[in-house]
C-alpha positions as CSV (number, residue, x, y, z in Angstrom):
1,M,-38.8,36.1,24.8
2,K,-35.9,36.0,22.4
3,N,-35.0,38.7,19.9
4,I,-36.9,41.5,21.8
5,L,-34.3,44.2,20.6
6,K,-34.5,42.9,17.1
7,A,-38.3,43.1,17.2
8,L,-38.2,46.7,18.6
9,E,-35.9,47.8,15.8
10,Y,-38.0,46.1,13.2
11,L,-41.2,47.7,14.5
12,K,-39.7,51.2,14.6
13,N,-38.4,50.9,11.1
14,T,-41.7,49.4,9.8
15,E,-44.1,51.7,11.7
16,P,-42.4,54.9,13.1
17,R,-45.2,55.5,15.6
18,F,-44.0,52.4,17.4
19,G,-40.8,54.3,18.1
20,T,-42.8,56.8,20.2
21,L,-44.5,54.0,22.2
22,I,-41.1,52.2,22.7
23,D,-39.6,55.4,24.0
24,E,-42.6,55.9,26.4
25,F,-43.0,52.4,27.7
26,G,-39.6,50.7,27.3
27,E,-39.1,47.0,26.6
28,P,-41.9,44.5,27.0
29,D,-41.8,42.3,30.1
30,F,-42.5,38.8,28.7
31,E,-41.5,35.9,31.0
32,P,-42.2,32.3,29.9
33,Q,-44.2,30.1,32.2
34,D,-43.7,26.4,32.4
35,N,-46.8,25.3,34.3
36,Y,-49.3,25.1,31.5
37,F,-52.1,23.7,33.6
38,K,-51.8,26.6,36.0
39,A,-51.8,29.1,33.2
40,L,-55.0,27.8,31.7
41,V,-56.9,27.4,35.0
42,R,-55.9,30.9,36.0
43,S,-57.1,32.3,32.6
44,I,-60.5,30.7,33.2
45,I,-60.8,32.2,36.7
46,Y,-59.8,35.7,35.5
47,Q,-62.1,35.7,32.5
48,Q,-64.8,38.5,32.5
49,L,-63.8,39.7,36.0
50,S,-62.1,42.8,37.2
51,G,-58.5,42.3,38.3
52,K,-59.3,42.8,42.0
53,S,-62.3,40.4,42.0
54,A,-60.4,37.7,40.0
55,F,-57.4,37.9,42.3
56,A,-59.6,37.4,45.4
57,I,-61.2,34.3,43.9
58,Y,-57.9,33.0,42.7
59,S,-56.4,33.4,46.1
60,R,-59.4,31.5,47.7
61,Y,-59.0,28.8,45.0
62,L,-55.4,28.2,46.0
63,Q,-56.3,28.0,49.7
64,L,-58.6,25.1,49.0
65,F,-55.6,22.9,48.5
66,N,-53.6,23.7,51.7
67,S,-50.3,23.7,49.7
68,T,-47.7,26.1,48.5
69,E,-47.6,24.3,45.2
70,F,-50.2,24.7,42.5
71,P,-52.6,21.7,42.6
72,S,-52.2,18.9,40.2
73,P,-55.0,18.0,37.7
74,Q,-55.9,15.0,39.9
75,Q,-56.2,17.2,43.0
76,V,-58.5,19.6,41.1
77,I,-60.7,16.8,39.9
78,A,-61.0,15.4,43.5
79,I,-62.4,18.6,45.0
80,P,-66.3,18.6,45.0
81,D,-67.9,21.3,42.7
82,S,-69.6,22.8,45.8
83,H,-66.2,23.8,47.2
84,Y,-65.4,25.8,44.0
85,T,-68.8,27.6,43.9
86,S,-68.5,28.4,47.6
87,I,-65.4,30.6,46.8
88,G,-67.2,32.5,44.1
89,L,-66.6,30.5,41.0
90,S,-69.6,30.1,38.8
91,R,-70.8,26.6,37.9
92,Q,-69.7,27.2,34.3
93,K,-66.1,28.1,35.3
94,T,-66.0,25.2,37.7
95,C,-67.0,22.9,34.8
96,Y,-64.3,24.4,32.6
97,I,-61.6,24.1,35.2
98,K,-62.4,20.4,35.7
99,E,-62.5,19.9,31.9
100,I,-58.9,21.3,31.7
101,A,-57.9,19.1,34.6
102,Q,-59.4,16.0,32.8
103,A,-57.6,16.9,29.6
104,F,-54.2,17.0,31.4
105,S,-54.9,14.0,33.5
106,N,-56.0,11.9,30.5
107,K,-53.1,13.0,28.4
108,V,-55.3,14.8,25.9
109,V,-52.8,17.6,26.5
110,I,-49.2,16.5,27.1
111,P,-47.3,19.4,28.6
112,E,-43.9,18.0,27.6
113,N,-44.9,18.2,24.0
114,I,-46.3,21.8,23.9
115,P,-43.0,23.7,23.5
116,E,-42.2,21.8,20.3
117,L,-45.6,22.4,18.7
118,E,-46.2,25.1,16.1
119,D,-48.8,27.8,17.0
120,D,-51.6,26.2,15.0
121,E,-50.8,22.8,16.5
122,V,-51.2,24.3,20.0
123,R,-54.5,25.8,18.9
124,K,-55.8,22.5,17.6
125,Q,-54.9,20.7,20.8
126,L,-56.3,23.2,23.2
127,I,-59.5,24.0,21.3
128,K,-60.6,20.4,22.1
129,I,-61.1,21.4,25.7
130,K,-64.5,22.7,26.7
131,G,-64.2,26.3,27.9
132,I,-61.0,27.0,26.0
133,G,-61.7,29.4,23.1
134,P,-59.6,31.4,20.6
135,W,-59.0,34.3,23.1
136,T,-57.7,32.0,25.9
137,I,-55.4,30.2,23.4
138,D,-54.1,33.5,22.1
139,M,-53.3,34.7,25.7
140,F,-51.6,31.3,26.4
141,L,-49.5,31.6,23.3
142,M,-48.5,35.1,24.0
143,F,-47.9,35.2,27.8
144,T,-47.2,31.5,28.7
145,L,-45.3,30.3,25.7
146,N,-44.1,33.8,24.6
147,R,-44.7,33.1,20.9
148,P,-43.7,36.3,19.1
149,D,-46.2,36.5,16.3
150,I,-49.8,36.3,17.7
151,L,-52.6,38.7,16.8
152,P,-55.6,38.4,19.3
153,V,-58.2,40.0,17.1
154,N,-61.0,39.0,19.6
155,D,-59.5,41.0,22.4
156,L,-61.3,44.3,23.1
157,G,-58.1,46.0,24.4
158,I,-56.4,45.2,21.1
159,Q,-59.4,46.5,19.1
160,K,-59.2,49.7,21.2
161,G,-55.5,49.9,20.6
162,F,-56.0,49.7,16.8
163,K,-58.5,52.4,17.0
164,L,-56.1,54.7,18.9
165,F,-53.1,53.8,16.9
166,F,-54.7,54.4,13.5
167,R,-56.9,57.2,14.8
168,L,-60.1,55.6,13.8
169,N,-63.6,56.8,14.7
170,E,-64.8,53.3,15.7
171,L,-63.5,49.9,16.6
172,P,-62.0,48.1,13.6
173,D,-63.2,44.8,12.2
174,E,-61.0,41.7,12.0
175,K,-60.2,42.1,8.3
176,F,-58.8,45.6,9.0
177,M,-56.7,44.4,11.9
178,V,-55.3,41.4,10.0
179,E,-54.4,43.5,7.0
180,K,-52.8,46.4,8.9
181,A,-50.8,44.0,11.1
182,K,-49.3,42.1,8.2
183,K,-46.3,44.3,8.1
184,W,-45.7,43.8,11.8
185,K,-44.9,40.1,11.2
186,P,-43.1,38.2,12.6
187,F,-43.4,40.3,15.8
188,R,-47.2,40.9,16.2
189,T,-47.1,39.8,19.8
190,I,-44.7,42.6,20.7
191,A,-46.7,45.1,18.6
192,C,-49.8,44.1,20.5
193,W,-48.1,44.7,23.9
194,Y,-47.7,48.3,22.9
195,L,-51.3,48.6,21.8
196,W,-52.4,47.4,25.2
197,K,-50.1,49.9,26.9
198,L,-51.5,52.6,24.6
199,V,-55.0,51.9,25.9
200,D,-54.2,51.1,29.5
201,D,-52.1,54.3,30.1
202,N,-54.4,56.5,28.0
203,F,-51.4,57.7,26.1
204,Q,-51.9,60.9,24.1
205,W,-50.1,61.2,20.8
């Protein structure tokens, strides 16, 4: 992601508490991904599972294709549903993965165009795919495209991060988060990275 140092300086000046988190956790480790199909399929597999369980199923998923390369949309479509459910994928996730594969195969999603699209245009394109919701799109924008100004208000980790950061007694609502994060623009993605670290590492102020 470009302008990380500029973002860190901006956040420290805007919200001094970020300075403490930056000193504790260092710079964010964002790496852009160029296989958009892989990113979306992986996000579906990992949804609502522990990291260990998701990794096990994802590994078995890759083994279905007997290749070192991630499968193409056409290969994913060709595998019978029963093969996917046999490795631990639910019928619903199997359906969603094939819907994504169909969208890429039928050019509903054109990977070559995605880098040029604005955030809202990416949202409009991906939301058409069954199984892809706002949370998945936010994660795609943040960690696949490395867009710098995304605020995933539906993410529980971010809600917990707001609670800790602002020393609240309960999880905040969307209105509170959007309002408080206004001054973090245009670097809300980077701010959210520190909120996740705040929660994951159980950081004590």
